[in-house]
ROGURO-251939 format. One record per residue (C-alpha): residue number from 1; chain; x, y, z. Coordinates in Angstrom, 1 decimal, padded with zeros to 4 digits. Example, Ala and Ser with C-alpha at 12.3 -4.5 7.8 and 13.67 -1.06 7.14 Angstrom:
(atom 1,"A",(012.3,-004.5,007.8));
(atom 2,"A",(013.7,-001.1,007.1));
% end
This chain:
(atom 1,"A",(-021.2,-118.9,103.1));
(atom 2,"A",(-022.1,-115.9,105.1));
(atom 3,"A",(-020.2,-112.7,104.7));
(atom 4,"A",(-020.3,-110.1,107.8));
(atom 5,"A",(-021.3,-106.6,106.9));
(atom 6,"A",(-022.4,-103.2,108.7));
(atom 7,"A",(-025.4,-101.4,107.7));
(atom 8,"A",(-027.2,-098.5,109.2));
(atom 9,"A",(-030.9,-098.5,109.7));
(atom 10,"A",(-033.2,-096.0,111.2));
(atom 11,"A",(-034.3,-096.4,114.7));
(atom 12,"A",(-037.9,-097.2,113.9));
(atom 13,"A",(-036.7,-100.1,111.5));
(atom 14,"A",(-034.7,-101.7,114.3));
(atom 15,"A",(-037.7,-101.2,116.8));
(atom 16,"A",(-039.9,-103.0,114.2));
(atom 17,"A",(-037.4,-105.9,113.6));
(atom 18,"A",(-036.9,-106.2,117.4));
(atom 19,"A",(-040.6,-106.6,118.1));
(atom 20,"A",(-041.0,-109.0,115.3));
(atom 21,"A",(-038.3,-111.7,116.0));
(atom 22,"A",(-041.0,-114.2,116.6));
(atom 23,"A",(-039.8,-116.8,114.1));
(atom 24,"A",(-036.3,-115.7,113.7));
(atom 25,"A",(-033.5,-115.4,116.4));
(atom 26,"A",(-031.5,-112.5,115.4));
(atom 27,"A",(-031.6,-109.2,113.4));
(atom 28,"A",(-029.6,-110.5,110.8));
(atom 29,"A",(-031.8,-113.5,110.1));
(atom 30,"A",(-034.9,-111.1,109.8));
(atom 31,"A",(-033.1,-108.9,107.5));
(atom 32,"A",(-031.8,-111.7,105.4));
(atom 33,"A",(-035.4,-113.1,105.0));
(atom 34,"A",(-037.0,-109.7,104.4));
(atom 35,"A",(-034.2,-109.1,101.6));
(atom 36,"A",(-034.8,-112.7,100.0));
(atom 37,"A",(-038.6,-111.7,099.7));
(atom 38,"A",(-037.6,-108.4,098.3));
(atom 39,"A",(-035.2,-110.0,095.7));
(atom 40,"A",(-037.6,-112.5,094.7));
(atom 41,"A",(-040.2,-110.0,094.2));
(atom 42,"A",(-037.8,-108.1,091.8));
(atom 43,"A",(-037.0,-111.2,089.9));
(atom 44,"A",(-040.9,-111.8,089.3));
(atom 45,"A",(-041.4,-108.2,088.4));
(atom 46,"A",(-038.6,-108.3,085.8));
(atom 47,"A",(-040.0,-111.6,084.3));
(atom 48,"A",(-043.5,-110.1,084.4));
(atom 49,"A",(-042.1,-107.0,082.6));
(atom 50,"A",(-040.5,-109.2,079.7));
(atom 51,"A",(-043.9,-111.4,079.5));
(atom 52,"A",(-045.9,-108.2,079.0));
(atom 53,"A",(-043.2,-106.8,076.4));
(atom 54,"A",(-043.7,-110.1,074.4));
(atom 55,"A",(-047.5,-110.1,074.8));
(atom 56,"A",(-047.8,-106.6,073.6));
(atom 57,"A",(-045.5,-107.2,070.5));
(atom 58,"A",(-047.7,-110.1,069.6));
(atom 59,"A",(-050.9,-108.2,069.9));
(atom 60,"A",(-049.8,-105.5,067.7));
(atom 61,"A",(-048.9,-108.2,065.2));
(atom 62,"A",(-052.6,-109.9,065.5));
(atom 63,"A",(-054.3,-106.7,065.6));
(atom 64,"A",(-052.7,-105.7,062.1));
(atom 65,"A",(-053.7,-109.0,060.7));
(atom 66,"A",(-057.2,-108.3,062.0));
(atom 67,"A",(-057.4,-105.1,060.5));
(atom 68,"A",(-056.2,-106.3,057.2));
(atom 69,"A",(-058.9,-109.2,057.3));
(atom 70,"A",(-061.5,-106.7,058.2));
(atom 71,"A",(-060.5,-104.5,055.1));
(atom 72,"A",(-061.8,-107.4,052.8));
(atom 73,"A",(-065.1,-107.4,054.0));
(atom 74,"A",(-067.9,-105.8,052.0));
(atom 75,"A",(-070.1,-103.4,053.8));
(atom 76,"A",(-073.9,-104.2,053.3));
% end
């Protein structure tokens, strides 16, 4: 379902949209596609940030374990 809304954009943005309506028919379609790409990227960024957090937490645990093991080695 589509919901009609009103937004205000800078003139240069409108000019860019109008000059790049190759694969779409309307400004609305252009803006909707651009927003879908932006939203998908934001979702990927959120997932990547969570993954990095998990990796960092596990890395700390593994580093602690490695330090513990190394503390048992005899220096020759």
